[in-house]
C-alpha positions in Angstrom: 213.6 -1.4 71.5 211.7 -1.2 74.8 209.7 1.6 76.2 208.2 1.3 79.7 208.7 -2.5 79.5 207.0 -2.8 76.1 208.8 -4.2 73.1 207.9 -1.5 70.5 208.0 -4.1 67.7 204.8 -5.4 69.2 203.0 -2.2 68.2 203.6 -3.1 64.5 202.1 -6.5 65.2 199.1 -4.9 67.0 198.5 -2.6 64.0 198.5 -5.6 61.7 196.2 -7.6 64.0 193.7 -4.7 64.3 193.6 -4.3 60.5 193.4 -7.9 59.5 191.4 -9.2 62.5 193.2 -12.5 61.9 196.4 -14.0 63.3 197.0 -15.8 60.1 196.6 -12.8 57.8 198.5 -10.5 60.1 201.4 -13.0 60.1 201.3 -13.2 56.3 201.3 -9.4 56.1 204.4 -9.1 58.3 206.1 -12.1 56.8 206.3 -14.0 60.2 205.1 -17.4 61.3 201.6 -17.8 62.7 203.0 -19.1 66.1 205.2 -15.9 66.3 202.1 -13.7 65.7 200.1 -15.7 68.3 203.0 -15.2 70.7 203.0 -11.4 70.0 199.3 -11.2 70.7 199.7 -13.0 74.0 202.5 -10.6 75.0 200.3 -7.6 74.0 197.4 -9.0 76.0 199.7 -9.4 79.0 201.2 -5.9 78.8 197.8 -4.1 78.4 196.0 -6.5 80.7 193.3 -6.6 78.0 192.2 -9.3 75.5 192.4 -6.8 72.5 190.8 -9.2 70.1 188.3 -11.9 70.9 187.2 -14.8 68.8 183.6 -14.6 67.5 182.8 -17.6 65.3 185.7 -17.8 62.9 186.5 -14.0 63.1 188.5 -12.0 65.7 186.7 -8.9 66.9 188.6 -6.0 68.4 187.5 -5.0 71.9 186.4 -1.4 72.6 189.7 -0.7 74.2 191.6 -2.0 71.1 189.4 0.1 68.8 190.2 3.1 70.9 194.0 2.4 70.4 193.7 1.9 66.6 193.9 5.5 65.3 196.5 6.8 67.8 198.6 3.7 67.0 198.4 4.3 63.2 199.4 8.0 63.8 202.3 6.9 66.0 203.6 4.4 63.4 203.3 7.0 60.6 205.2 9.5 62.7 208.0 7.0 63.2 208.0 6.3 59.4 208.4 10.1 58.8 211.2 10.3 61.3 213.1 7.4 59.9 212.7 8.2 56.2 213.0 11.9 56.6 216.4 12.1 58.2 218.1 8.9 56.9 220.7 9.5 54.2 220.2 7.2 51.3 223.2 5.8 49.6 222.2 3.6 46.6 225.6 1.8 46.5 225.3 0.5 50.0 221.6 0.4 50.6 219.9 -3.0 51.1 216.4 -1.5 51.2 213.4 -3.5 50.0 210.9 -1.5 47.9 207.4 -2.7 47.5 205.8 -1.4 44.3 202.3 -2.0 42.9 202.4 -1.6 39.1 200.8 -3.1 36.0 202.3 -5.7 33.7 202.4 -2.9 31.0 204.9 -0.9 33.1 206.8 -4.0 34.2 207.4 -4.6 30.5 208.2 -1.1 29.4 210.2 0.5 32.3 211.4 -2.2 34.6 213.8 -4.2 32.4 216.0 -1.1 31.8 215.6 0.0 35.4 216.6 -3.4 36.7 219.7 -3.5 34.6 220.7 -0.1 35.9 220.0 -1.0 39.6 222.3 -4.0 39.3 225.1 -1.5 38.6 224.4 1.5 40.8 222.4 -0.1 43.6 223.2 -3.8 43.8 221.8 -4.3 47.3 218.3 -3.0 46.6 215.4 -5.5 46.4 212.3 -4.8 44.4 209.0 -6.6 45.3 206.5 -5.9 42.4 202.8 -6.6 42.7 199.9 -6.3 40.2 197.1 -3.9 41.2 194.2 -5.5 43.0 191.1 -4.6 44.8 193.3 -4.3 48.0 195.8 -1.8 46.6 194.1 1.3 48.0 193.9 -0.3 51.5 197.6 -1.3 51.2 198.6 2.3 50.3 196.5 3.7 53.2 198.2 1.3 55.7 201.7 2.1 54.3 202.2 -1.5 53.3 203.6 -0.5 49.9 206.2 2.1 49.0 204.6 3.3 45.7 201.6 2.7 43.5 202.0 3.5 39.7 198.7 4.2 38.2 196.8 6.5 35.8 195.9 9.8 37.3 192.2 9.0 37.5 192.8 6.1 40.0 194.8 8.2 42.5 193.8 8.5 46.1 193.0 12.1 47.1 194.6 11.6 50.5 198.3 11.1 49.5 200.8 12.8 47.2 201.8 11.8 43.7 204.3 12.7 41.0 203.9 12.6 37.2 206.0 9.7 35.8 205.2 10.2 32.1 202.4 10.7 29.6 201.2 8.0 27.2 199.2 7.9 24.0 197.0 5.0 23.0 197.0 3.3 19.6 195.1 0.7 17.7 196.8 -2.6 17.1 195.9 -5.4 14.7 197.4 -8.2 12.6 199.7 -6.8 10.0 197.7 -8.7 7.3 194.4 -7.2 8.4 193.4 -5.0 5.5 191.7 -2.5 7.8 195.0 -1.6 9.5 197.8 -3.1 7.4 198.9 0.4 6.1 199.3 1.8 9.5 196.0 3.7 9.5 192.5 2.8 10.3 189.2 4.5 9.6 186.6 5.2 12.3 184.1 3.1 10.4 186.4 0.1 10.4 187.4 0.6 14.1 183.7 0.2 15.1 182.9 -2.5 12.5 185.6 -5.0 13.6 185.6 -6.9 16.9 187.9 -6.0 19.8 190.0 -7.6 22.5 189.7 -5.6 25.8 191.7 -5.6 29.0 189.9 -5.6 32.4 191.8 -5.6 35.6 191.2 -7.1 39.1 188.7 -9.4 40.6 185.9 -6.8 40.1 187.0 -6.4 36.4 187.8 -2.7 36.7 188.2 -1.2 33.2 191.6 0.1 32.1 192.1 3.8 31.3 191.5 3.1 27.6 188.3 1.1 28.2 186.9 3.7 30.6 187.1 6.3 27.9 186.0 4.1 25.0 182.9 3.0 26.9 181.9 6.7 27.0 181.9 7.2 23.2 178.6 7.7 21.4 179.3 4.6 19.2 180.3 1.3 20.8 182.7 -1.4 19.6 182.0 -5.1 19.1 183.8 -6.7 22.0 184.1 -10.5 21.7 187.1 -11.1 24.0 188.1 -9.9 27.4 191.5 -10.7 29.0 193.2 -9.8 32.3 196.6 -8.7 31.1 197.9 -6.0 28.7 200.5 -8.5 27.6 197.9 -11.0 26.3 195.8 -8.6 24.1 198.3 -8.1 21.2 198.9 -11.8 21.0 195.1 -12.3 20.4 194.9 -10.2 17.3 197.5 -12.0 15.3 196.0 -14.2 12.5 192.6 -12.6 13.1 190.7 -9.5 12.1 190.4 -8.4 15.7 191.7 -5.1 17.0 192.9 -3.9 20.4 193.6 -0.5 21.9 196.8 -0.3 23.9 199.6 1.9 25.2 201.9 3.1 22.4 205.1 2.2 24.2 203.9 -1.4 24.8 202.7 -1.7 21.2 206.1 -0.6 19.9 207.7 -3.2 22.1 205.4 -6.0 20.8 205.9 -4.9 17.2 209.5 -6.1 17.5 208.4 -9.7 17.8 204.8 -10.0 16.6 203.4 -9.6 13.1 201.2 -6.6 14.1 200.4 -3.2 12.6 200.0 0.0 14.7 197.7 2.9 13.8 196.8 6.2 15.5 193.4 6.4 17.1 190.9 7.4 14.4 189.3 10.0 16.6 190.4 12.4 19.3 191.5 10.4 22.5 192.8 11.7 25.8 196.5 11.3 26.8 197.0 9.1 29.9 199.0 10.6 32.7 200.9 7.8 34.5 201.5 8.8 38.1 203.6 7.5 41.1 201.7 7.7 44.4 203.1 7.1 47.8 201.9 7.5 51.4 202.0 11.0 53.0 204.5 9.7 55.5 207.0 9.1 52.6 206.9 12.6 51.2 210.4 13.3 52.4 211.7 9.8 51.7 215.0 10.4 49.9 215.4 6.8 48.8 211.9 6.6 47.4 212.4 9.8 45.4 215.8 8.6 44.1 214.1 5.5 42.8 211.3 7.5 41.1 214.0 9.7 39.4 215.6 6.5 38.1 212.3 5.3 36.7 211.9 8.6 34.8 215.1 7.8 32.9 213.4 4.8 31.2 210.2 6.4 29.9 
């Protein structure tokens, strides 16, 4: 589409270039080749008669004129998103929409197998791109690069709406032959005496919901192993006297194939509220809310 001789698709490229300050990273973000992104930048420079980004060492620096464009450009693209998603009828049977979802391996294991099987039947053209949370997730949400972020309530951005997906308890998991937990109960004394496997997420090792609350207890556990995935922790307790604290739904799933015992937490522990967050521009997105409703069927 053209407006006053400008190909409006170039505005999407300009937004990516101003965010990434790199032709290579902007191309990766929009899933185009580097030569195509370089050509887009050349066309933008020609149209605006302005360099927009200039090379400084190995980095590209936006010019003052480009910086002045940045906020109005984002507002414009978000308004277009609202226009498109707000009035478009969503038909799951015929839709070929691609949803970009940031979610943990825990939720991929608990919810998505059943969800995927249903989508094959009721929405066969839909594509799901699922990514693990990272230190870039908040920025991706802010830019509108993802459709939804599934996360505990405490990690939500205050700037965008969110819906409750479900509530989850945490339990203690250990080897079924570990005498401290083999009968499906564990004392508070044994909980703190035995060593633990903990999960930390992301490059900056952000603590999980459970770890954040456990770290605030008056007594501290013996931690002798840290892993980066909820799916690894239960494997590590088998044939040892180690314990791990994990989501009850995931623990029940692992109990079907691992020799583990599950016990209630030996002290009061908060319930986790798992939320789905999406960009403000997607508040009226009928397709997105249809998908969230489908997820709720499998919790």
